[in-house]
C-alpha positions in Angstrom: 197.0 140.5 45.2 194.7 139.5 42.4 194.7 135.9 41.1 194.7 136.1 37.3 193.4 133.4 34.9 196.7 131.5 34.5 200.4 131.6 35.5 201.4 133.2 32.3 199.0 136.1 32.9 200.3 136.3 36.5 203.9 136.7 35.3 203.0 139.3 32.6 200.9 141.4 34.9 203.6 141.4 37.6 206.8 142.0 35.6 209.5 143.4 37.8 211.8 146.0 36.1 214.8 147.5 37.7 215.4 150.0 34.9 211.9 151.6 34.6 209.6 153.0 37.3 206.8 153.4 34.8 205.4 150.2 33.2 204.6 152.1 30.0 208.3 153.0 29.6 209.4 149.3 29.9 209.3 147.3 26.7 209.1 144.1 28.7 205.7 145.0 30.2 202.9 143.9 27.8 199.8 143.8 30.0 198.2 146.6 32.1 195.9 145.5 34.8 193.6 147.9 36.6 192.5 146.4 39.9 190.0 149.3 40.3 188.2 148.4 37.2 189.1 144.7 36.9 190.3 145.5 33.4 193.2 144.1 31.3 194.8 145.9 28.4 197.7 145.4 25.9 200.1 148.3 26.4 200.7 150.4 23.3 204.4 151.3 23.5 204.4 154.6 21.6 205.7 156.9 24.3 202.3 157.5 25.9 200.1 155.7 28.4 197.6 154.0 26.1 196.4 150.5 26.2 193.9 148.5 24.3 191.3 146.6 26.5 191.3 142.8 26.0 188.5 140.4 26.8 190.4 137.1 26.5 193.8 136.0 27.9 196.4 135.9 25.1 198.0 132.9 26.7 195.2 130.5 27.9 192.3 131.9 26.0 190.0 132.2 29.0 187.5 135.1 29.1 188.7 137.8 31.4 186.4 139.4 34.0 184.0 142.1 32.6 185.4 145.6 33.1 183.8 147.5 36.0 184.7 150.9 34.4 181.1 151.7 33.2 179.5 150.9 36.5 182.1 152.9 38.3 181.6 155.9 36.0 177.8 155.6 36.4 178.2 155.8 40.2 180.2 159.0 39.8 177.6 160.5 37.5 174.8 159.8 39.9 176.8 161.5 42.7 177.5 164.6 40.6 174.0 164.9 39.0 171.4 163.8 41.5 
């Protein structure tokens, strides 16, 4: 389990919901965390699965880890296009 920047972030990333299997369908889930990319985002509750990446914690103000998405994608490109 990932340790997040503060207790508030921990509680918002790990929101239990007994009514929704999909976090994008639950209005109580505000933060999406991708462990694969170490990326945080604010969920856009419009019926889809969009989120807006954030760089700072909305509760404590600390800078969040830099997203690893670009590095991950570059590794994929190097494998596909040697």
